[in-house]
C-alpha positions as CSV (number, residue, x, y, z in Angstrom):
1,M,82.2,8.2,-2.0
2,K,79.8,10.9,-1.3
3,R,79.4,11.9,-5.1
4,R,78.8,8.2,-5.9
5,L,76.0,8.1,-3.2
6,T,74.4,11.3,-4.5
7,E,74.5,9.9,-7.9
8,K,72.9,6.5,-7.0
9,D,70.4,8.4,-5.0
10,A,69.5,10.4,-8.2
11,T,69.4,7.4,-10.3
12,Q,67.0,5.6,-7.8
13,Q,64.8,8.7,-7.4
14,S,64.6,8.8,-11.3
15,I,63.7,5.2,-11.5
16,I,60.9,5.7,-8.8
17,R,59.5,8.7,-10.8
18,F,59.4,6.7,-14.0
19,V,57.7,3.6,-12.5
20,S,55.4,5.7,-10.6
21,H,54.4,7.5,-13.8
22,E,54.1,4.4,-15.9
23,I,51.7,2.7,-13.3
24,K,49.8,6.0,-12.5
25,T,48.9,6.8,-16.0
26,P,46.8,3.6,-16.7
27,T,45.6,3.4,-13.2
28,M,44.0,7.0,-13.7
29,V,42.4,5.9,-17.0
30,I,40.9,2.7,-15.2
31,K,39.6,4.9,-12.3
32,G,38.0,7.4,-14.7
33,Y,36.2,4.8,-16.9
34,T,35.3,2.8,-14.1
35,N,33.6,5.7,-12.4
36,A,32.0,6.9,-15.5
37,A,30.7,3.4,-16.2
38,L,29.2,3.2,-12.7
39,S,27.4,6.4,-13.2
40,G,26.0,5.1,-16.5
41,V,28.3,7.2,-18.8
42,H,30.1,5.2,-21.4
43,P,33.1,7.3,-22.8
44,K,33.7,4.9,-25.7
45,G,29.9,4.8,-26.6
46,T,29.1,1.4,-25.2
47,L,29.6,-0.2,-21.9
48,E,31.5,-3.2,-23.8
49,E,33.8,-0.6,-25.5
50,T,34.4,1.2,-22.3
51,L,35.3,-2.0,-20.6
52,K,37.8,-3.0,-23.5
53,V,39.6,0.3,-22.6
54,I,40.0,-0.8,-19.1
55,D,41.1,-4.2,-19.8
56,T,43.7,-2.7,-22.2
57,Q,45.0,-0.5,-19.5
58,I,45.3,-3.5,-17.1
59,L,47.1,-5.4,-19.7
60,R,49.4,-2.4,-19.9
61,I,50.2,-2.5,-16.3
62,E,50.8,-6.3,-16.4
63,Q,53.2,-5.9,-19.2
64,K,55.1,-3.2,-17.1
65,Q,55.3,-5.5,-14.3
66,M,56.9,-8.2,-16.4
67,N,59.6,-5.7,-17.7
68,F,60.5,-4.5,-14.2
């Protein structure tokens, strides 16, 4: 019983780490690009292209939510 609980806990922790990583990565991109754009810097060359990257990352998060 204890072994099964330990295995279940390890599995849950693994899932939490995976989900956290899958959400954190696009969130960090969104934050970085947003801060850059607000500072007048456009990492992709133009404001429009920079905003497209942000939009793509938001879509990535939304797709991940549908899969969980």
